[in-house]
Steps between C-alpha positions, in 0.01 A plus 500: 500500500812456710819631351823319439825639367576350160873425507720758332824326572565459129857592423600813308502429138638446154754737351478638156581838358367585157327762298253520218396770261504607140834467321716797582270613781601538859421197719146508634532226759758355735460182704738451792451200728755292690587131462784283619747311280255212461224730384313465827354800683783679676505623858403863542558708813190715450279198443643346816405811696142461381501133601643596840224758539234239420644273768483791746137565406410136550671512840287798600769767462302688239599861560865403533483334158338809350747744655804278446571281195194605297574869545863439400408327174229750408721803574779353290294448188294816531825697515662297223216553253373838619635686199499213252320578172435129444183315589613239753346154539593234756500135392527174692627300204551489127134446409372816665819689406430434133134589548599836648755552224218441251302770677802720444487425128135609491589816688780566251260460209287777651799711605835416333684697766387278785744265673417206725715334765408158641679420826475234769204469741634645825355852469149383415516223760594755765189704422294180502646387832437841656145485368462157656631639827249784487212257453623309804469825694157570345638811329326425174530836325878492547509138392311579183736787415806276531340215307411738218866604491604135482261441210622810318840331494368147438159534333459129429592376847227271629620501859479877520150496351382239752627713787338812357176306453507420871493869586179530299359204691550703816311794347233263366554606139422157364505598132850648528621202700356262240657686207846503658486131588389418146799693366725319748378163376561599138853632570624218723702321234672826407589616848583171674740213452329196343482311830338798670243587235238251616505602869488864394204438268329311780544795736352731237207264448434489874486878501256490209289244683484716811390807301247299300338364817466855630345600168248216532641314198522161667524293180794709377663482844464122502665483158791717619566279802476183290750643253735564791462141615588374152824694523574413864309181592370497855568872556338543843373857472315426176347188653386701801350771280310241296355367824404856592322544167322168553380632835373820339307302244350282771374815672358629174789745439 
């Protein structure tokens, strides 16, 4: 399965600051995201550095991207939140921000002293982008470590799960790859803008299909690829994989 970089040039996101908790209690959650005067996603210097790094990676300047803009963003946020008592989540938009805030409410139910801060996506995206860079250099253990960090900050992010699933493809852990891609499909509408949910689901379904073929579950793989084609008609990779499955069946596979 050839890889392609799912676009992350989605602007930095909605701004809201709020808190929730029992009357008279200290706030248990804070959401801080940036928007412009029209309520559109606002420009963000850290997010732009991540986008610049991705362009460098695509141009073949992988180590420079890792050592330059990605290192800058990661160092900034690691230092900023090093001593923070709050659990920090990174959100791309209001849907996932509210989902993470709800996680904070559940955490507060278990521990009233807990506080949760939901911020914009740059920190998690920087880990993701560095993980992507590591996979490009076939440094899969390092990639996995960074992608796990990204998911710790954004646990419902489908794009991060798809990238992590790819590292398990490389280690031929088909069950782990399948599970992550199934989670990515389920979370796509939470972690992506509406216009990007279908392509993201399709990418997750292609990953499922690949793992299912390797597991010998050709009927389930066929279903996954057909589901992708319903979301993105004519999607060429799914069509090619269905032809591959047809060939396997013809050979008695």
